[in-house]
Each structure stands twice: as C-alpha cells, then as structure tokens.
C-alpha angles and dihedrals in degrees: 000000000000093000091049090051092050091049091049091050090050092048092050091048093052090045091058092042093054094043093051095041092051091044095053104030098031101045088244108302107344104087094062102042134133113194110309092341120088136174089251093057091048092051093045090054090048092050093049087054089050089052090059093045092050091047093050092047092049093241095130104088121215099244128141094264095054092042092057090044090053092050090048093051093048091048095046093047090048090049090050090056089052091047093054089057099043108026137045106292097219093047091047093050092048093052094042092053088061090067101034091086085079087076090074094060094093089058092056091043089056097042096051093041091054099038114040091180087077088076090066091042091053092052094050095046091049091053096045097045097044091047090053091046092049091051090048090050092051093047092050090046091050092047092050092046092053097045097032121195090349088074094057101085094050099042097040090044090058091045091051092047092058098025083238106143146302138274124205135163123232098198103305094337119094122228111210116194117177120185091236092053093101089066088061087063090052092049089049090061090053096046091050091049093049094044090053090055105033103025090216116168091220090061090051090052091049091049090054092045092051093046093053092047092050091050090054092061092068087207116153096206092051092051097046101040095040090053092047094050093044089056090051090048094048091049087055092048103045102027133233100290098053094036094077091052091046092049090052091053091048091049091051091049091049091052090048090048092051091051091051091045091051093050091048093048092242092119089064089063092056092045091052092046097053108024095066098031106139090194091085094053098047093043089053089052089048091053095052092044092050092046095050092048094041092055089062089073104012099161104053100010131228096286130248118311095024107164125226127186108234127192115189096170093246095052135019121196148139108263136184100173124062139184093229093085100185090050089049090053091051092046093050103037107017127215091319095058092042091051094049092048094048092043093057091043090052091052091048094050092046092052092046092053091043090054089049092051092050099042105023088224107152092209091077093049094045093050090048089053089046091053091051087050090054090050094049095045089050089070086074104018131041098243102128096052098054137060095271095061100030096050088050087049090051089054090050089051089051092051090048091056094062109109102224090170092069091048090050091049093049091050091050092050090049091053092046090048 
C-alpha cells in the first residue's frame, strides 16, 4: 500500500508540473501541438474524466467552493443549450469553450487537498518556468534590437506558428509580448515577498530579471496593475510607518529615472508607444457596445456567441468575442453568470489569504495577488475566459483547498507532546 501511495503522489506531482510548465512556457496548449490536437486538449479531457471518477467515488466534498462550481456548470451548460437555438452554433461553441476550463477546478481542489506537498511543487515550478520565460523574452528582445525590422518575419512567423505571442516595434525598439508573460508578474509578487523575509540574493536577482522582462512587453495594463499590487504588497511587508518613507524614496528614484530616460531618448519610445495606441479607443467602443447590448437581457445574458455589430472607424464587422473580458461575461451570461463567477473567486481569494495568515507561506499570498492581477488585466485583455487565466485560476482554487489549520494543529500537538 505504501508503494502505491508513493507512486500516486509522484504521479500527481508530475501532473501538476507538466500542466504548469505547459501553461507558462507553452502559452497554454499551443507550444506542444500536433495538428488540431494539443497537450492542453489531452489534459483537459483527462481532467474531465477524473472529475467523473472523483464524483463516482464520492471524493468531491460538498463545500462552498464545489457548490458554487456545480451551480456555475449547470448554468453555463443550460445557457449553451439556449445559445445553440438562438445564436450562431460555431460562435457559441467557440465562446463556451473559453469558460469550460472551469470544469477542471474540482480536480485541483481534490489533488491539493489530499497532497499538501503540491504547494511546494507549485512554488518551484512557477520560479523555474517564469525564469526561463523571462530569459527567453530578454534574448528575443536583444535579437530584435540588434537586427531591427529584419528580424520581424522570422520571430513573428514562429509566434504565429505556435500562437505564442506578438512582436511589434515602437520606433527602433522591439516590443516582445509572450502569452505567458502575465505569469512573470505573478512570480514577481512571490520573489518580492520572499526577498523581504529571507534577504536571499537569488530572490533579488529574480526580482530584477522579472522586472526587465515585464518592461519589455510595453503593455500598459502590466505596468499599471503590477505597480499598484506591488505597492499594496510592500505596504503589507514594511508597515504603515515606514511605507511613507519608502514611497518617498521610490518617487525620487522614478523622477531620477525619468530624467535619465529623457536625456537618453528612451522616453520618446514610451511616448510613441502609448500616445497613439488605438487599443484604448477601440476597447472603449467595445465596452459601450457590450453594455448597451447586455442591458437588453441583463439577468441571464444573451447567450454564448451573441453577435454585435462593431464600428471602430478603421474596421467595421460583426463580432462575438471581445477583449473586455468582464463585459463579455456580462453580455454572455448576465448578472447571474457574473455573480456566480465572482462568488467563487471571492471564496478562493478568501481561502488563499486565510491559508497565508495561518501558515505564513508566501505562496498563498503571491497567488492571491496574481489572481487579482489576472482579474484587473482582464478589463482590457481576455485572460480570465480562456485556458491561460482559467487554468491559473484552477491552480489558485487548488491552493485554497489546502487545510493549513489541520497542519498547524498537528504541529502544535507535536510540540506539546
């Protein structure tokens, strides 16, 4: 029996390792793909099968998290049936598949609840994979900077082949955006937390590596929301009294950095990148269009694949998928779907922070901050309604299911004994 248990623990650990590695390094399913089949599709099918096995064996416990998940699945499947009858079937299926990843959450809830060692595994895989991805980002950026526009056909051709990211040039400076880049933001929160506590040089190096990689994305949402959440994190780390002093030092360094950037001409690159960015204008038009159509059926939504005519000035088309993810969720599923999604997210965040408070393990806090990052970025990019965001969310749900109270109690008994 012992050998079987060890083998099962090893199997579960490798399962999480492969899922996370493919999620971060592969852009969630596209790096390891053969024709229409990808590693993500194979694992999703496997996890759906595990859902059924766990349900039949009575291993899915009736807690609040699983109850909300069950209600969400029933509602989404019912809405899909409605969508097939009233909207374009292919558009409905495409949109619905963006949310179906939520069905694997019970598997992660079970795995992490039964095998607490997966918390340590998750931390190590996050560090290793994001470090690799950051180095890849920097190498691509350096290559494109050296060879200029001549590098575009080769690099973008590879990105298109694997649906891996995008390359653009802001004047002479390349902008490298990889789909897994958002995980670098999440790893940054963890490295800062651990450096504040342990003062390890390796954590300082990782923090610098992650910061450089994030800067090379030239992505407004990454810049703004990462900075906001880092300030919240630093306030939590250093306390209220020292935070004002720290903020003053940061402000002085930012001013100094801007002066140096201006003298070096770097500031012109950022001005060019953001002043004429049409993304802001068309996302604003998307939002108002989604809101006006969503208010036609605000309670249950318009169903998946609901088409809207959009006119951005430079292009007019019928669209069913939008970059404003929270607006898309409201349009598709109404207030009911939005409430269920936010309710489960609230439970997950609460349990992550509770586990952090009990154990002091920074992994819980960092993943909670990462989840908030995903939510904020999803106001301008569709992260939380595709495999990249929802598989990360499933891992967060798994971490939230670990019962740190029982571990704390067992440790206290051992000390008392």
